Legacy VTK file of the C-alpha trace (Angstrom):
# vtk DataFile Version 3.0
C-alpha trace
ASCII
DATASET POLYDATA
POINTS 281 float
0.018 -0.019 -0.019
1.563 3.341 -1.040
2.413 5.891 1.642
-0.139 8.687 2.128
0.645 11.947 0.369
1.021 15.236 2.126
-2.442 16.306 0.859
-4.058 13.128 2.313
-2.358 13.684 5.644
-3.314 17.330 5.656
-6.907 16.523 4.881
-7.150 14.261 7.903
-5.546 16.774 10.216
-7.569 19.770 8.923
-10.893 18.011 9.622
-9.826 16.552 12.991
-10.844 18.022 16.389
-9.469 21.608 16.542
-8.291 21.235 20.117
-6.191 18.137 19.149
-4.677 19.635 15.988
-1.232 20.553 17.302
-0.611 17.244 19.067
-2.039 15.230 16.171
0.130 17.126 13.696
3.322 16.656 15.662
2.596 12.964 16.229
1.888 12.489 12.514
5.184 14.225 11.616
7.060 11.777 13.850
5.431 8.784 12.211
6.564 9.492 8.667
9.950 8.415 7.510
10.479 11.092 4.894
12.287 14.071 6.439
10.952 16.516 3.907
7.361 15.354 4.349
7.735 15.510 8.107
8.900 19.133 7.818
5.937 20.016 5.689
3.544 18.403 8.227
5.136 20.246 11.158
4.713 23.527 9.191
1.055 22.920 8.663
-1.050 25.742 10.088
-4.034 25.111 12.334
-7.311 25.840 10.433
-9.515 28.578 11.660
-12.888 27.420 13.031
-14.675 28.545 9.877
-12.161 26.689 7.699
-12.488 23.624 9.892
-16.292 23.673 9.587
-15.981 23.789 5.781
-13.356 20.995 5.812
-15.629 18.722 7.879
-18.530 19.351 5.578
-16.399 18.863 2.405
-15.152 15.523 3.675
-18.324 14.106 5.316
-20.848 15.568 2.857
-18.738 15.514 -0.265
-21.635 14.272 -2.401
-23.887 17.247 -1.495
-21.030 19.717 -1.862
-19.884 18.357 -5.181
-23.405 18.483 -6.528
-23.823 22.123 -5.413
-20.386 23.068 -6.969
-21.242 21.381 -10.248
-24.528 23.281 -10.317
-22.719 26.508 -9.577
-20.406 25.769 -12.549
-23.314 25.207 -14.861
-24.957 28.397 -13.647
-21.780 30.406 -14.348
-21.811 29.028 -17.824
-25.511 29.756 -18.361
-25.651 33.295 -16.881
-24.218 34.873 -20.067
-27.444 33.961 -21.843
-29.757 35.343 -19.114
-31.549 38.645 -19.045
-31.603 40.986 -16.092
-34.743 39.476 -14.515
-33.432 35.901 -14.786
-30.037 36.953 -13.414
-31.692 38.633 -10.412
-33.651 35.379 -9.756
-30.459 33.311 -10.156
-28.740 35.580 -7.620
-31.507 35.041 -5.066
-31.440 31.272 -5.556
-27.666 31.172 -5.272
-27.732 33.097 -2.015
-30.405 30.784 -0.629
-28.349 27.721 -1.540
-25.203 29.263 -0.033
-27.079 29.950 3.208
-28.539 26.457 3.334
-25.138 24.746 2.784
-23.524 26.959 5.403
-26.181 26.112 7.953
-25.824 22.384 7.139
-22.059 22.618 7.643
-22.585 24.463 10.927
-25.024 21.837 12.148
-22.562 19.092 11.277
-19.761 20.870 13.147
-22.148 21.451 16.080
-22.831 17.760 16.240
-19.076 17.338 16.995
-19.422 19.609 20.025
-18.094 22.771 18.483
-19.917 26.041 19.205
-20.519 27.984 15.984
-20.822 31.701 16.465
-22.692 34.027 14.058
-19.355 35.408 12.911
-18.081 31.882 12.130
-21.332 31.019 10.245
-20.902 34.235 8.175
-17.265 33.270 7.321
-18.491 29.797 6.343
-21.161 31.282 4.108
-18.611 33.688 2.488
-16.331 30.752 1.773
-19.036 28.715 0.054
-20.106 31.842 -1.803
-16.498 32.265 -3.087
-16.640 28.627 -4.276
-19.782 29.331 -6.276
-18.218 32.262 -8.106
-14.662 31.001 -8.777
-13.520 27.553 -9.947
-10.227 27.831 -8.005
-12.110 28.637 -4.795
-14.427 25.729 -5.548
-11.499 23.342 -5.832
-10.029 24.749 -2.589
-13.239 24.163 -0.704
-13.707 20.663 -2.172
-10.173 19.737 -1.087
-11.207 19.708 2.586
-7.796 21.270 3.421
-8.594 24.937 4.059
-6.623 26.681 6.783
-8.562 29.889 6.692
-11.906 31.180 5.268
-12.197 32.509 1.745
-13.729 35.703 0.457
-15.711 36.104 -2.825
-13.360 38.926 -3.825
-10.194 37.003 -3.000
-7.400 36.695 -5.597
-5.911 33.482 -6.973
-2.963 33.920 -4.556
-5.376 34.346 -1.674
-7.055 31.059 -2.523
-3.740 29.187 -2.938
-2.459 30.503 0.474
-5.689 29.368 2.182
-5.125 25.712 1.264
-2.701 23.150 2.718
-0.978 21.468 -0.220
-1.766 21.632 -3.876
-5.266 22.063 -5.298
-6.476 20.821 -8.632
-9.398 22.134 -10.548
-12.719 20.453 -10.206
-13.940 18.225 -12.968
-15.670 20.521 -15.451
-19.411 20.421 -15.817
-20.369 17.839 -18.485
-20.173 19.497 -21.835
-23.429 19.780 -23.673
-23.512 18.704 -27.299
-22.794 21.478 -29.659
-26.229 21.163 -31.242
-27.870 21.355 -27.845
-25.920 24.486 -26.944
-26.713 26.010 -30.292
-30.411 25.165 -29.864
-30.374 26.670 -26.403
-28.831 29.901 -27.662
-31.211 30.042 -30.603
-34.142 29.476 -28.263
-32.872 32.155 -25.887
-32.508 34.601 -28.799
-35.964 33.704 -29.930
-37.364 34.241 -26.427
-35.642 37.632 -26.261
-37.125 38.574 -29.635
-40.557 37.463 -28.445
-40.177 39.441 -25.228
-38.995 42.501 -27.201
-41.856 42.144 -29.656
-44.404 41.746 -26.880
-43.029 44.852 -25.167
-43.218 46.717 -28.462
-46.812 45.520 -28.955
-47.803 46.810 -25.452
-46.184 50.160 -26.288
-47.867 50.273 -29.689
-51.285 49.374 -28.247
-50.984 52.087 -25.607
-50.039 54.596 -28.293
-52.971 53.428 -30.454
-55.415 53.812 -27.499
-53.995 57.285 -26.942
-54.451 58.285 -30.596
-57.966 56.712 -30.696
-58.911 58.936 -27.715
-57.435 61.996 -29.429
-59.253 61.170 -32.671
-62.600 60.722 -30.810
-62.065 64.114 -29.180
-61.309 65.724 -32.600
-64.323 64.127 -34.213
-66.579 65.328 -31.413
-65.149 68.876 -31.750
-65.521 68.699 -35.523
-69.221 67.817 -35.191
-69.723 70.711 -32.734
-68.004 73.144 -35.096
-70.027 71.824 -38.063
-73.209 72.582 -36.149
-71.883 76.029 -35.298
-70.908 76.666 -38.899
-74.462 75.651 -40.026
-75.947 78.086 -37.492
-73.648 80.880 -38.678
-74.397 80.163 -42.329
-78.133 80.300 -41.549
-77.712 83.618 -39.766
-75.460 84.901 -42.546
-78.177 84.099 -45.129
-80.759 85.986 -43.086
-78.378 88.964 -42.661
-77.604 89.042 -46.349
-81.407 89.112 -47.178
-81.791 91.857 -44.620
-78.910 93.797 -46.169
-80.432 93.488 -49.628
-83.819 94.708 -48.361
-82.127 97.674 -46.721
-80.301 98.516 -49.935
-83.559 98.198 -51.886
-85.437 100.513 -49.492
-82.651 103.133 -49.285
-83.547 105.097 -52.575
-87.157 105.599 -51.460
-86.102 106.718 -48.063
-83.515 109.064 -49.532
-86.131 110.588 -51.882
-88.551 111.028 -49.000
-85.830 112.657 -46.982
-85.033 115.026 -49.845
-88.713 115.969 -50.080
-88.876 116.367 -46.314
-85.785 118.570 -46.483
-87.425 120.856 -49.114
-90.560 121.071 -47.007
-88.414 121.954 -43.985
-86.613 124.656 -45.954
-89.957 126.084 -47.218
-91.375 126.047 -43.676
-88.262 127.778 -42.413
-88.724 130.477 -45.032
-92.358 130.963 -44.059
-91.351 131.286 -40.423
-88.786 133.922 -41.386
-91.378 135.871 -43.447
-93.920 135.673 -40.672
-91.415 137.069 -38.168
-90.527 140.015 -40.379
-94.163 140.885 -40.945
-94.720 140.766 -37.173
-91.833 143.112 -36.593
-93.210 145.678 -39.109
-96.511 145.985 -37.200
LINES 1 282
281 0 1 2 3 4 5 6 7 8 9 10 11 12 13 14 15 16 17 18 19 20 21 22 23 24 25 26 27 28 29 30 31 32 33 34 35 36 37 38 39 40 41 42 43 44 45 46 47 48 49 50 51 52 53 54 55 56 57 58 59 60 61 62 63 64 65 66 67 68 69 70 71 72 73 74 75 76 77 78 79 80 81 82 83 84 85 86 87 88 89 90 91 92 93 94 95 96 97 98 99 100 101 102 103 104 105 106 107 108 109 110 111 112 113 114 115 116 117 118 119 120 121 122 123 124 125 126 127 128 129 130 131 132 133 134 135 136 137 138 139 140 141 142 143 144 145 146 147 148 149 150 151 152 153 154 155 156 157 158 159 160 161 162 163 164 165 166 167 168 169 170 171 172 173 174 175 176 177 178 179 180 181 182 183 184 185 186 187 188 189 190 191 192 193 194 195 196 197 198 199 200 201 202 203 204 205 206 207 208 209 210 211 212 213 214 215 216 217 218 219 220 221 222 223 224 225 226 227 228 229 230 231 232 233 234 235 236 237 238 239 240 241 242 243 244 245 246 247 248 249 250 251 252 253 254 255 256 257 258 259 260 261 262 263 264 265 266 267 268 269 270 271 272 273 274 275 276 277 278 279 280
């Protein structure tokens, strides 16, 4: 049977009881015959409580964790084809899954007698979240050899320094057949076009309803104006007839006025003559 590798030894120590880590590490270093390997074991850092919680979960619930990490990998691949609404929904579901896994890990650690504080639970959740977003962090979490918690914004060097020993990338998500990928992209584009067309239809229908309302208002006003024009035309006809009658009567009235003016002048002359005759008496 081949001797265990450093990574195998580290995995056992990093998931063992935290209070026994130092004594277990030193005892394990004494047991190996390879001087270099013994030195690496003695240099192994004690995991933080959050890292230990993740290590225990990774080793004892590897099936659940691997399934979640594979799902996360598929979601990372699919999110380029999602719209804003679908991405928001994906984000909520990812946070819910992260929280659920962190609570399961904390419960498992609690069953070993370890008290898990809210701060530790948050660090566990952040570590799992980092694994969901980055393949390197996912491999680090799956190794079960973390010595400190991870952060979603951590760099590649941060991830490497947080793991005892080497880490290898997780097996990639099963590749979909090219025709399936193409069909999915075509369908997604078709769905986007349908959504855009439906949105355009709603906008167009709203505009049509607006214009229908405006047209109804104009037609109502046009009918009112038509009635007013008819009334005005009727009045204009009457006024024109009245004007023609006035023009027809004007010559007679002018002649009568002229005659009346002559009579007034003659009467004035008679008045003048009568006054002179009176003065001569």
